[in-house]
C-alpha positions in Angstrom: 0.0 -0.1 0.2 1.4 3.4 -0.6 2.5 5.6 2.2 0.6 8.6 1.9 1.4 10.0 5.0 4.5 9.1 7.2 5.2 12.0 9.3 2.8 12.8 12.1 2.7 15.0 15.4 -0.2 15.3 17.3 -2.1 17.6 19.5 -4.4 16.9 22.3 -6.6 19.5 23.0 -10.0 20.8 24.4 -13.0 21.1 22.5 -12.9 25.5 22.4 -16.6 26.0 22.6 -17.1 23.4 26.0 -13.1 23.6 27.7 -15.4 21.2 30.3 -16.1 18.6 28.6 -14.9 15.1 29.9 -14.3 14.4 25.5 -11.1 15.5 23.6 -10.1 16.8 20.2 -7.1 15.2 18.2 -5.4 17.5 15.7 -3.0 15.3 12.8 -0.7 17.4 12.0 1.3 16.1 8.8 4.1 16.9 6.5 3.0 15.9 3.3 0.1 17.8 1.9 -2.6 15.6 1.0 -4.8 18.6 -0.5 -4.9 16.3 -3.9 -6.7 13.3 -3.1 -9.0 15.3 -0.8 -12.0 15.5 -4.0 -11.6 11.3 -4.4 -11.6 10.8 -0.2 -14.9 12.8 -0.7 -16.1 10.4 -3.5 -15.1 7.2 -1.0 -15.9 8.5 2.0 -19.2 10.3 1.2 -18.4 13.8 2.6 -20.5 14.7 4.7 -19.4 18.8 4.2 -16.9 19.8 1.3 -15.0 22.4 0.6 -13.7 22.8 -3.0 -12.0 26.1 -2.7 -11.1 25.5 0.8 -9.4 22.4 0.3 -11.7 21.1 3.4 -13.7 17.7 4.1 -15.6 16.9 7.4 -16.9 13.2 7.8 -19.3 12.1 9.9 -17.7 8.5 11.2 -17.4 6.5 14.2 -19.8 8.3 15.9 -17.8 11.8 15.2 -16.5 14.5 13.0 -13.0 13.9 11.2 -12.3 17.1 9.1 -9.3 16.2 6.7 -7.2 19.5 5.5 -4.6 19.5 3.4 -1.8 19.0 6.2 -3.9 18.1 9.2 -6.2 15.5 10.5 -9.0 16.4 13.6 -11.3 14.4 15.0 -13.8 15.4 18.0 -14.8 13.4 20.8 -12.7 11.0 22.2 -11.7 9.2 25.2 -8.1 9.5 25.2 -5.0 9.3 22.8 -4.7 5.8 22.9 -8.7 6.0 21.0 -7.2 9.0 18.9 -4.6 7.5 17.4 -6.3 3.9 16.5 -8.9 6.1 14.3 -6.7 7.8 12.6 -4.6 4.5 11.8 -8.1 3.7 10.5 -8.3 6.8 7.8 -5.0 7.5 7.7 -5.4 3.4 5.7 -8.5 5.0 3.7 -6.8 7.8 2.8 -3.7 5.6 1.1 -6.4 3.2 -0.1 -8.2 5.7 -2.0 -4.4 7.2 -3.0 -3.3 3.9 -4.4 -6.9 3.3 -6.2 -7.4 6.8 -7.7 -7.6 6.4 -11.1 -10.4 4.1 -10.8 -12.4 6.8 -8.3 -14.1 9.2 -10.1 -13.7 13.1 -7.8 -16.2 14.7 -5.8 -16.2 18.4 -5.7 -19.3 18.8 -3.8 -21.4 17.8 -1.4 -24.7 16.7 -1.1 -27.6 18.9 0.1 -27.9 18.4 4.2 -31.2 16.7 4.9 -34.1 18.4 6.8 -36.9 17.6 8.9 -39.2 17.4 6.3 -37.2 14.5 4.2 -36.6 12.5 7.7 -40.7 13.0 9.0 -41.3 11.8 4.9 -38.9 8.4 6.0 -41.0 7.7 9.3 -43.7 5.7 9.1 -46.4 8.4 10.4 -47.8 5.8 12.8 -48.2 8.8 15.5 -47.7 5.4 18.3 -45.5 7.5 20.5 -43.6 4.6 21.3 -39.8 6.0 20.8 -41.5 8.1 23.3 -42.9 11.3 21.0 -46.3 12.6 20.7 -45.9 12.3 16.7 -43.8 11.5 13.7 -43.1 14.8 13.4 -42.0 15.1 16.5 -39.8 12.5 16.0 -38.4 14.3 13.2 -37.2 17.1 15.2 -35.7 15.2 17.2 -33.0 13.2 15.1 -32.7 16.3 13.1 -31.4 18.5 16.0 -29.9 15.0 17.0 -27.9 15.2 12.9 -27.2 19.1 13.1 -25.1 19.1 16.7 -23.7 15.4 15.8 -25.8 13.9 18.8 -26.0 10.4 19.0 -29.3 9.4 16.9 -31.0 5.8 18.0 -33.0 4.9 14.8 -34.7 1.6 17.0 -36.6 3.9 19.2 -39.1 3.6 16.5 -40.2 0.2 16.3 -42.4 0.2 13.0 -39.2 1.6 11.4 -36.7 -1.3 11.8 -39.8 -4.1 11.2 -39.1 -5.3 7.3 -42.0 -3.7 6.0 -39.3 -0.5 6.9 -36.5 -1.3 6.2 -35.6 0.7 2.5 -36.8 4.2 4.4 -35.1 3.0 7.5 -31.7 2.4 4.8 -32.4 6.0 3.3 -32.6 7.1 6.7 -29.5 6.2 8.0 -27.8 7.2 4.7 -29.5 10.5 4.8 -28.2 11.0 8.7 -25.1 9.6 8.0 -25.2 6.6 10.2 -23.5 4.3 7.5 -19.6 3.4 8.7 
């Protein structure tokens, strides 16, 4: 496998927006510039947000936001340095594999639009059964939307109908638009 990233320095820090957090953020500073591979990674990783002009790719993976820049990879919501290094190694592996196979990958310079609460509601069963703990499917859609926007844990399993075979296609589509895959 190609060695795209060789020299790395790690900085652990508390989130600037919440310094009392028990979680850490990690910033991996790279000696190598990986900016040219970002559109290919956007295709492979199905980027949450991508800005080609600024060369910034943000993905949701492993329950956290990962921001990839030409000479830096930042990972949020980490327990400790060991977890940071483990996730970095997984991302590094994807970067190197993407670099190796980039001739067969169509680069993507855009980001899919963010889902709205209505997009989410359209995929819910609309039974208003309250089994999810909310008074309606609309309220559950709003909870999912807020969780998505704030990068908080999302539990589609709260809706017993959604996880039934009848709604499997909707369940899979919700996982996709809420970036719950991978």
